[in-house]
N, CA, C and O atoms as a Tinker XYZ file with bonds, in Angstrom:
   300  protein
     1  N     37.100000  -13.729000    0.594000    73     2
     2  CA    36.146000  -13.194000    1.545000    64     1     3
     3  C     36.906000  -12.782000    2.808000    63     2     4     5
     4  O     37.784000  -13.503000    3.282000    81     3
     5  N     36.556000  -11.621000    3.340000    73     3     6
     6  CA    37.240000  -11.122000    4.527000    64     5     7
     7  C     36.408000  -11.398000    5.769000    63     6     8     9
     8  O     35.231000  -11.751000    5.689000    81     7
     9  N     37.045000  -11.230000    6.908000    73     7    10
    10  CA    36.376000  -11.433000    8.187000    64     9    11
    11  C     35.919000  -10.120000    8.798000    63    10    12    13
    12  O     35.819000  -10.005000   10.019000    81    11
    13  N     35.641000   -9.135000    7.967000    73    11    14
    14  CA    35.177000   -7.852000    8.481000    64    13    15
    15  C     33.779000   -8.007000    9.057000    63    14    16    17
    16  O     32.991000   -8.798000    8.540000    81    15
    17  N     33.450000   -7.271000   10.116000    73    15    18
    18  CA    32.099000   -7.329000   10.672000    64    17    19
    19  C     31.103000   -6.663000    9.729000    63    18    20    21
    20  O     31.445000   -5.725000    9.009000    81    19
    21  N     29.899000   -7.145000    9.742000    73    19    22
    22  CA    28.871000   -6.577000    8.872000    64    21    23
    23  C     28.395000   -5.236000    9.418000    63    22    24    25
    24  O     28.623000   -4.908000   10.582000    81    23
    25  N     27.734000   -4.472000    8.564000    73    23    26
    26  CA    27.175000   -3.186000    8.986000    64    25    27
    27  C     26.156000   -3.388000   10.100000    63    26    28    29
    28  O     26.058000   -2.560000   11.005000    81    27
    29  N     25.404000   -4.466000   10.045000    73    27    30
    30  CA    24.409000   -4.727000   11.086000    64    29    31
    31  C     25.110000   -4.906000   12.424000    63    30    32    33
    32  O     24.656000   -4.364000   13.432000    81    31
    33  N     26.185000   -5.641000   12.452000    73    31    34
    34  CA    26.917000   -5.874000   13.702000    64    33    35
    35  C     27.564000   -4.589000   14.217000    63    34    36    37
    36  O     27.654000   -4.382000   15.427000    81    35
    37  N     28.012000   -3.734000   13.313000    73    35    38
    38  CA    28.672000   -2.493000   13.720000    64    37    39
    39  C     27.673000   -1.473000   14.239000    63    38    40    41
    40  O     27.876000   -0.890000   15.304000    81    39
    41  N     26.594000   -1.255000   13.493000    73    39    42
    42  CA    25.675000   -0.168000   13.805000    64    41    43
    43  C     24.509000   -0.564000   14.702000    63    42    44    45
    44  O     23.863000    0.310000   15.279000    81    43
    45  N     24.228000   -1.828000   14.832000    73    43    46
    46  CA    23.087000   -2.227000   15.649000    64    45    47
    47  C     23.392000   -3.470000   16.488000    63    46    48    49
    48  O     22.596000   -4.408000   16.508000    81    47
    49  N     24.520000   -3.488000   17.173000    73    47    50
    50  CA    24.831000   -4.696000   17.942000    64    49    51
    51  C     23.851000   -4.926000   19.083000    63    50    52    53
    52  O     23.674000   -6.062000   19.524000    81    51
    53  N     23.212000   -3.865000   19.568000    73    51    54
    54  CA    22.278000   -4.022000   20.677000    64    53    55
    55  C     20.906000   -4.510000   20.212000    63    54    56    57
    56  O     20.052000   -4.830000   21.039000    81    55
    57  N     20.693000   -4.568000   18.930000    73    55    58
    58  CA    19.394000   -4.984000   18.417000    64    57    59
    59  C     19.581000   -6.092000   17.379000    63    58    60    61
    60  O     19.547000   -5.823000   16.178000    81    59
    61  N     19.776000   -7.331000   17.828000    73    59    62
    62  CA    20.048000   -8.418000   16.893000    64    61    63
    63  C     18.871000   -8.743000   15.983000    63    62    64    65
    64  O     19.042000   -9.443000   14.985000    81    63
    65  N     17.687000   -8.251000   16.308000    73    63    66
    66  CA    16.519000   -8.527000   15.471000    64    65    67
    67  C     16.259000   -7.433000   14.448000    63    66    68    69
    68  O     15.206000   -7.418000   13.810000    81    67
    69  N     17.211000   -6.513000   14.283000    73    67    70
    70  CA    17.022000   -5.406000   13.363000    64    69    71
    71  C     16.696000   -5.889000   11.950000    63    70    72    73
    72  O     15.750000   -5.395000   11.336000    81    71
    73  N     17.453000   -6.832000   11.433000    73    71    74
    74  CA    17.228000   -7.313000   10.071000    64    73    75
    75  C     15.840000   -7.931000    9.938000    63    74    76    77
    76  O     15.157000   -7.719000    8.936000    81    75
    77  N     15.426000   -8.688000   10.939000    73    75    78
    78  CA    14.109000   -9.334000   10.895000    64    77    79
    79  C     12.993000   -8.292000   10.959000    63    78    80    81
    80  O     11.999000   -8.394000   10.241000    81    79
    81  N     13.164000   -7.294000   11.819000    73    79    82
    82  CA    12.165000   -6.229000   11.957000    64    81    83
    83  C     12.055000   -5.426000   10.672000    63    82    84    85
    84  O     10.954000   -5.155000   10.191000    81    83
    85  N     13.199000   -5.048000   10.118000    73    83    86
    86  CA    13.202000   -4.293000    8.872000    64    85    87
    87  C     12.599000   -5.117000    7.748000    63    86    88    89
    88  O     11.829000   -4.600000    6.939000    81    87
    89  N     12.943000   -6.386000    7.693000    73    87    90
    90  CA    12.402000   -7.272000    6.656000    64    89    91
    91  C     10.878000   -7.329000    6.732000    63    90    92    93
    92  O     10.210000   -7.258000    5.701000    81    91
    93  N     10.324000   -7.454000    7.926000    73    91    94
    94  CA     8.869000   -7.516000    8.086000    64    93    95
    95  C      8.211000   -6.229000    7.581000    63    94    96    97
    96  O      7.175000   -6.274000    6.918000    81    95
    97  N      8.822000   -5.083000    7.901000    73    95    98
    98  CA     8.258000   -3.810000    7.446000    64    97    99
    99  C      8.352000   -3.682000    5.930000    63    98   100   101
   100  O      7.423000   -3.195000    5.286000    81    99
   101  N      9.467000   -4.117000    5.365000    73    99   102
   102  CA     9.614000   -4.069000    3.909000    64   101   103
   103  C      8.609000   -4.992000    3.221000    63   102   104   105
   104  O      8.029000   -4.627000    2.199000    81   103
   105  N      8.405000   -6.179000    3.775000    73   103   106
   106  CA     7.450000   -7.116000    3.181000    64   105   107
   107  C      6.032000   -6.555000    3.232000    63   106   108   109
   108  O      5.257000   -6.737000    2.293000    81   107
   109  N      5.692000   -5.876000    4.321000    73   107   110
   110  CA     4.358000   -5.263000    4.427000    64   109   111
   111  C      4.196000   -4.148000    3.383000    63   110   112   113
   112  O      3.162000   -4.051000    2.721000    81   111
   113  N      5.226000   -3.316000    3.247000    73   111   114
   114  CA     5.185000   -2.236000    2.261000    64   113   115
   115  C      5.103000   -2.798000    0.846000    63   114   116   117
   116  O      4.366000   -2.271000    0.012000    81   115
   117  N      5.852000   -3.860000    0.570000    73   115   118
   118  CA     5.840000   -4.481000   -0.748000    64   117   119
   119  C      4.452000   -5.022000   -1.079000    63   118   120   121
   120  O      3.962000   -4.862000   -2.197000    81   119
   121  N      3.829000   -5.657000   -0.102000    73   119   122
   122  CA     2.488000   -6.212000   -0.322000    64   121   123
   123  C      1.497000   -5.103000   -0.672000    63   122   124   125
   124  O      0.660000   -5.273000   -1.558000    81   123
   125  N      1.593000   -3.971000    0.022000    73   123   126
   126  CA     0.700000   -2.858000   -0.278000    64   125   127
   127  C      0.925000   -2.294000   -1.659000    63   126   128   129
   128  O     -0.033000   -1.992000   -2.371000    81   127
   129  N      2.183000   -2.147000   -2.052000    73   127   130
   130  CA     2.496000   -1.616000   -3.381000    64   129   131
   131  C      2.061000   -2.588000   -4.472000    63   130   132   133
   132  O      1.547000   -2.170000   -5.509000    81   131
   133  N      2.265000   -3.878000   -4.244000    73   131   134
   134  CA     1.842000   -4.876000   -5.227000    64   133   135
   135  C      0.322000   -4.878000   -5.371000    63   134   136   137
   136  O     -0.200000   -5.033000   -6.474000    81   135
   137  N     -0.379000   -4.705000   -4.263000    73   135   138
   138  CA    -1.840000   -4.647000   -4.321000    64   137   139
   139  C     -2.292000   -3.438000   -5.131000    63   138   140   141
   140  O     -3.266000   -3.522000   -5.879000    81   139
   141  N     -1.595000   -2.317000   -4.988000    73   139   142
   142  CA    -1.941000   -1.129000   -5.762000    64   141   143
   143  C     -1.806000   -1.383000   -7.258000    63   142   144   145
   144  O     -2.643000   -0.934000   -8.042000    81   143
   145  N     -0.770000   -2.090000   -7.653000    73   143   146
   146  CA    -0.583000   -2.392000   -9.080000    64   145   147
   147  C     -1.682000   -3.325000   -9.570000    63   146   148   149
   148  O     -2.260000   -3.104000  -10.634000    81   147
   149  N     -1.970000   -4.363000   -8.797000    73   147   150
   150  CA    -2.995000   -5.318000   -9.255000    64   149   151
   151  C     -4.383000   -4.708000   -9.235000    63   150   152   153
   152  O     -5.277000   -5.179000   -9.939000    81   151
   153  N     -4.577000   -3.657000   -8.431000    73   151   154
   154  CA    -5.869000   -2.963000   -8.414000    64   153   155
   155  C     -5.992000   -1.951000   -9.545000    63   154   156   157
   156  O     -7.024000   -1.296000   -9.694000    81   155
   157  N     -4.929000   -1.828000  -10.342000    73   155   158
   158  CA    -4.977000   -0.942000  -11.499000    64   157   159
   159  C     -4.825000    0.531000  -11.161000    63   158   160   161
   160  O     -5.384000    1.380000  -11.855000    81   159
   161  N     -4.088000    0.850000  -10.116000    73   159   162
   162  CA    -3.939000    2.241000   -9.719000    64   161   163
   163  C     -2.862000    2.987000  -10.495000    63   162   164   165
   164  O     -2.734000    4.203000  -10.345000    81   163
   165  N     -2.091000    2.295000  -11.313000    73   163   166
   166  CA    -1.082000    2.977000  -12.132000    64   165   167
   167  C     -1.787000    3.855000  -13.155000    63   166   168   169
   168  O     -2.750000    3.434000  -13.795000    81   167
   169  N     -1.294000    5.083000  -13.301000    73   167   170
   170  CA    -1.936000    6.046000  -14.191000    64   169   171
   171  C     -1.625000    5.777000  -15.656000    63   170   172   173
   172  O     -2.473000    5.987000  -16.523000    81   171
   173  N     -0.424000    5.318000  -15.931000    73   171   174
   174  CA    -0.014000    5.022000  -17.301000    64   173   175
   175  C      1.152000    4.039000  -17.255000    63   174   176   177
   176  O      1.544000    3.573000  -16.185000    81   175
   177  N      1.701000    3.730000  -18.430000    73   175   178
   178  CA     2.770000    2.744000  -18.511000    64   177   179
   179  C      4.001000    3.192000  -17.719000    63   178   180   181
   180  O      4.622000    2.383000  -17.030000    81   179
   181  N      4.351000    4.460000  -17.815000    73   179   182
   182  CA     5.515000    4.967000  -17.088000    64   181   183
   183  C      5.305000    4.831000  -15.576000    63   182   184   185
   184  O      6.227000    4.450000  -14.855000    81   183
   185  N      4.111000    5.138000  -15.102000    73   183   186
   186  CA     3.807000    5.008000  -13.676000    64   185   187
   187  C      3.868000    3.543000  -13.252000    63   186   188   189
   188  O      4.379000    3.221000  -12.179000    81   187
   189  N      3.345000    2.659000  -14.098000    73   187   190
   190  CA     3.398000    1.227000  -13.813000    64   189   191
   191  C      4.850000    0.765000  -13.696000    63   190   192   193
   192  O      5.204000    0.056000  -12.754000    81   191
   193  N      5.690000    1.166000  -14.653000    73   191   194
   194  CA     7.097000    0.767000  -14.628000    64   193   195
   195  C      7.797000    1.309000  -13.383000    63   194   196   197
   196  O      8.619000    0.619000  -12.781000    81   195
   197  N      7.477000    2.526000  -13.003000    73   195   198
   198  CA     8.067000    3.103000  -11.800000    64   197   199
   199  C      7.662000    2.292000  -10.568000    63   198   200   201
   200  O      8.507000    1.931000   -9.749000    81   199
   201  N      6.381000    2.012000  -10.446000    73   199   202
   202  CA     5.895000    1.237000   -9.296000    64   201   203
   203  C      6.524000   -0.154000   -9.259000    63   202   204   205
   204  O      6.889000   -0.649000   -8.192000    81   203
   205  N      6.648000   -0.784000  -10.433000    73   203   206
   206  CA     7.281000   -2.108000  -10.503000    64   205   207
   207  C      8.757000   -2.013000  -10.111000    63   206   208   209
   208  O      9.284000   -2.921000   -9.468000    81   207
   209  N      9.422000   -0.933000  -10.490000    73   207   210
   210  CA    10.816000   -0.730000  -10.115000    64   209   211
   211  C     10.983000   -0.546000   -8.616000    63   210   212   213
   212  O     11.944000   -1.042000   -8.028000    81   211
   213  N     10.054000    0.161000   -8.002000    73   211   214
   214  CA    10.102000    0.339000   -6.547000    64   213   215
   215  C      9.961000   -1.021000   -5.859000    63   214   216   217
   216  O     10.676000   -1.318000   -4.902000    81   215
   217  N      9.047000   -1.828000   -6.347000    73   215   218
   218  CA     8.856000   -3.172000   -5.782000    64   217   219
   219  C     10.122000   -4.005000   -5.961000    63   218   220   221
   220  O     10.517000   -4.742000   -5.057000    81   219
   221  N     10.753000   -3.890000   -7.119000    73   219   222
   222  CA    11.992000   -4.633000   -7.359000    64   221   223
   223  C     13.076000   -4.180000   -6.379000    63   222   224   225
   224  O     13.839000   -5.006000   -5.877000    81   223
   225  N     13.150000   -2.888000   -6.107000    73   223   226
   226  CA    14.111000   -2.377000   -5.133000    64   225   227
   227  C     13.829000   -2.897000   -3.735000    63   226   228   229
   228  O     14.753000   -3.239000   -2.998000    81   227
   229  N     12.563000   -2.956000   -3.371000    73   227   230
   230  CA    12.194000   -3.499000   -2.061000    64   229   231
   231  C     12.559000   -4.977000   -1.987000    63   230   232   233
   232  O     13.012000   -5.457000   -0.948000    81   231
   233  N     12.361000   -5.700000   -3.090000    73   231   234
   234  CA    12.763000   -7.108000   -3.119000    64   233   235
   235  C     14.257000   -7.254000   -2.848000    63   234   236   237
   236  O     14.675000   -8.154000   -2.119000    81   235
   237  N     15.063000   -6.365000   -3.437000    73   235   238
   238  CA    16.511000   -6.403000   -3.207000    64   237   239
   239  C     16.826000   -6.118000   -1.741000    63   238   240   241
   240  O     17.698000   -6.763000   -1.159000    81   239
   241  N     16.127000   -5.162000   -1.144000    73   239   242
   242  CA    16.345000   -4.844000    0.271000    64   241   243
   243  C     15.936000   -6.016000    1.161000    63   242   244   245
   244  O     16.607000   -6.305000    2.151000    81   243
   245  N     14.854000   -6.684000    0.817000    73   243   246
   246  CA    14.421000   -7.859000    1.577000    64   245   247
   247  C     15.493000   -8.946000    1.516000    63   246   248   249
   248  O     15.778000   -9.597000    2.521000    81   247
   249  N     16.082000   -9.141000    0.349000    73   247   250
   250  CA    17.134000  -10.151000    0.216000    64   249   251
   251  C     18.347000   -9.789000    1.061000    63   250   252   253
   252  O     18.979000  -10.668000    1.647000    81   251
   253  N     18.677000   -8.504000    1.130000    73   251   254
   254  CA    19.776000   -8.072000    2.001000    64   253   255
   255  C     19.464000   -8.379000    3.460000    63   254   256   257
   256  O     20.350000   -8.785000    4.213000    81   255
   257  N     18.215000   -8.189000    3.863000    73   255   258
   258  CA    17.816000   -8.512000    5.232000    64   257   259
   259  C     17.944000  -10.009000    5.495000    63   258   260   261
   260  O     18.403000  -10.423000    6.560000    81   259
   261  N     17.540000  -10.808000    4.528000    73   259   262
   262  CA    17.661000  -12.265000    4.664000    64   261   263
   263  C     19.128000  -12.645000    4.826000    63   262   264   265
   264  O     19.470000  -13.481000    5.662000    81   263
   265  N     19.992000  -12.029000    4.023000    73   263   266
   266  CA    21.423000  -12.309000    4.121000    64   265   267
   267  C     21.970000  -11.888000    5.482000    63   266   268   269
   268  O     22.773000  -12.605000    6.080000    81   267
   269  N     21.539000  -10.728000    5.971000    73   267   270
   270  CA    22.011000  -10.243000    7.276000    64   269   271
   271  C     21.527000  -11.164000    8.393000    63   270   272   273
   272  O     22.273000  -11.440000    9.332000    81   271
   273  N     20.276000  -11.646000    8.298000    73   271   274
   274  CA    19.769000  -12.579000    9.301000    64   273   275
   275  C     20.613000  -13.852000    9.314000    63   274   276   277
   276  O     20.969000  -14.358000   10.378000    81   275
   277  N     20.924000  -14.357000    8.147000    73   275   278
   278  CA    21.750000  -15.562000    8.067000    64   277   279
   279  C     23.120000  -15.323000    8.678000    63   278   280   281
   280  O     23.642000  -16.168000    9.405000    81   279
   281  N     23.698000  -14.163000    8.377000    73   279   282
   282  CA    25.011000  -13.828000    8.931000    64   281   283
   283  C     24.968000  -13.735000   10.451000    63   282   284   285
   284  O     25.852000  -14.242000   11.142000    81   283
   285  N     23.926000  -13.078000   10.962000    73   283   286
   286  CA    23.807000  -12.945000   12.413000    64   285   287
   287  C     23.580000  -14.284000   13.094000    63   286   288   289
   288  O     24.009000  -14.489000   14.230000    81   287
   289  N     22.907000  -15.197000   12.401000    73   287   290
   290  CA    22.638000  -16.518000   12.957000    64   289   291
   291  C     23.811000  -17.471000   12.756000    63   290   292   293
   292  O     23.795000  -18.596000   13.256000    81   291
   293  N     24.826000  -17.020000   12.027000    73   291   294
   294  CA    25.995000  -17.854000   11.800000    64   293   295
   295  C     25.784000  -18.910000   10.746000    63   294   296   297
   296  O     26.511000  -19.903000   10.710000    81   295
   297  N     24.792000  -18.718000    9.876000    73   295   298
   298  CA    24.514000  -19.700000    8.808000    64   297   299
   299  C     25.505000  -19.576000    7.676000    63   298   300
   300  O     25.423000  -20.320000    6.699000    81   299
């Protein structure tokens, strides 16, 4: 493991809450997309799989935000 600074530290040093803010927005978007699936708004199986894939991608982005928050907090 190297001691290189993270992208968050390089590109947003003036906004230490960037990861937390982005995470909150992603979680809100994920909740809306998940509600759409449970409400049966998918048109067919392919649409359902696409929507589920988008949610999975958002989950990955949320995890990156969690990791960045931990890094910024020195955890």
